[in-house]
N, C-alpha and C positions, 0 to 999 in steps of 0.2 A: 449479596447478589450481585451488587454495584461493582465491587471489586473485582469479582469474575469475569463482568460484562466490561470493564474499563480497567485493567490491571496496571495500567501506565497514567490513569487518570483521562480526561477527557481533552481534546484538542484545545489549547489555548494559544492564540496567534499573538506574538509579541508584535505590536504595531511597526515599530522600526527597528527590526533587527539587523544587527551589525553584520560586518564582513565576516566574522568569527563565527555566528549563528548560522550564517548563510551556508559557510562552508560545511559546519558540522551535520547540516540538512542534506547537503549533497553526497557527504560521505556516509550518511546514515542511508539514503537511496543506494549508492554504489555498492555499499557493502551489504545490503539486505540478502542477495543471492545467497551468499556464502553462510551467512548466517542462520537462514532458513533451511539450508541443506544440513548444517551442522546440527540443528535441532530436531530432524527427522530421520536422519541417515541411517538410525537402527531401529527404527519404529517398525511394528509387525504390521500388517494389514487389519489385523483386530484393533491394532492402537491408531493406527490411521482413520479407522471409523469410528473412533471414540469421539463425542462432542466434549467441548472443553466446558462446557456448562449444560445444566439442564436445559433442554429446551433449544441450545445452541447446536452453531454447525458443527460438524466432525471436523478432525483435523485435515481431512482430505477435501472437504467443501473449502475451508480456510484456506490451503494453497490454491485451488482454483479460483477461488474468489480474488486473491491477490493478483493472480495473471490477468482475471478480467478487469479488475478495477485499475490495475498500474499500466494495461495496455490502453486502458481509456484515457488515463494521464498523461501519458507522452504524446497521444494525439492531442488532447487539451492544451498542453505545452505548447504544441507546434501551432495548433490555429491561435493560440494568444501571440506567438512570436511572428507569425505571418499576415494576420487579418486586423482590422481595427474593431476592437472590443467585439469579438466572436461571442455570440450566444451558444453555447453549448447543449447537447443534448444527455441528461441525466438518463440512468437506467434502474430498473428494478431489481436492485441486488439480491433481494429476498426470491425473486421470480429466477433469476438468472442461476441462484443457486440450488434450484429445483429441477433444471434441465437434465437431461439424462448422461450428459458429457462429464458431470461431476462425479461420476460413477467410474469414471477411466482412472487408469493407473495416474500419479501425480507426475511423471515424467516430462508429458507432453508441457504442462504447465509450469515446471521447473526450467524447463527450455526456454519457453517463453519469458518467464521472469528474468532469467539470465541475460537473453538477448536485450530485453526493454529495459532494463537497469543500466545495463553497458552503455546502451547508446545515448538514455535520458542522463544519463551523469556525466558523460561528455558533452552533449549540449548544453547542460546548465553550467558545467565549468569553463564554458567557451563563449559566454553570451556577451554582449555590450552592457557595461553597468546601467545604460538607461533602460535596456528591456526588462529590468526587474519592476519597472513601474508599470509595464503596459498590462492592460487589464482584459478580463473577460467576462459576461454575464453568466450565471448559473442561475437558471430558472427558481429554485430553490433557495441556494444560498444568496444570491444577490452578485454583486459586482466583486470581484477578487482581481488582486494584481498577483505577478508571478512569485513574488515574495510569499505572499499566502498561501497561494495554490503550491508550491514546494515544500513549505512548513507542513501544511495538511497532510500531504502524501509521505512527508519521511515519518510523520507521526503514525498515520495509517501503517505503514509497514510495520514500525517498531509495535503498536499496537497489537496487530495480529500475531506477530512473532512471540509477543508475551503471552497471547491465549495460549499457545502451545507448549510454551516455557514453563507456565505455570500450572497446566495441566501436568505435564511431566514432573515437577516436582510434587504435586498433590498425589500422584499415584505412583511416585518413587519407581518411575521408569529412569533407568541409567543409560 
């Protein structure tokens, strides 16, 4: 069950990521939309409504969740870059996943993901080196700097993409 829940493992923050690691995280963020679309392009409605594990979200819910979460992520990044140690507002992922907009086609969420990731990656590629040390306060996770926030969201996208790709492999969906 743990492998189904965390197919790429849990997020582990490397305390002092070097330029190469930061660049990889930004590349992961920049490329997530195309990798996500490639993973779901041929899925049927029935397949989109399949949970990636027992009691887990459906593929459709995962895509809507990525849009919700990463829209929050770019806002958190911008708050971190423009305010002194802002305190961000967490949201209930579970409750958001139960709202009726998760029944919609995935296309609106894919559009959100494409736009957010284009802007977010551009922003991260063009910040001052000192900005990586700026911090925010997360009421549940505590103080985080931009490096940790970026690494966490790069992992988050890869984590949910792996939910979809591992489901496809287990179900032998081509």
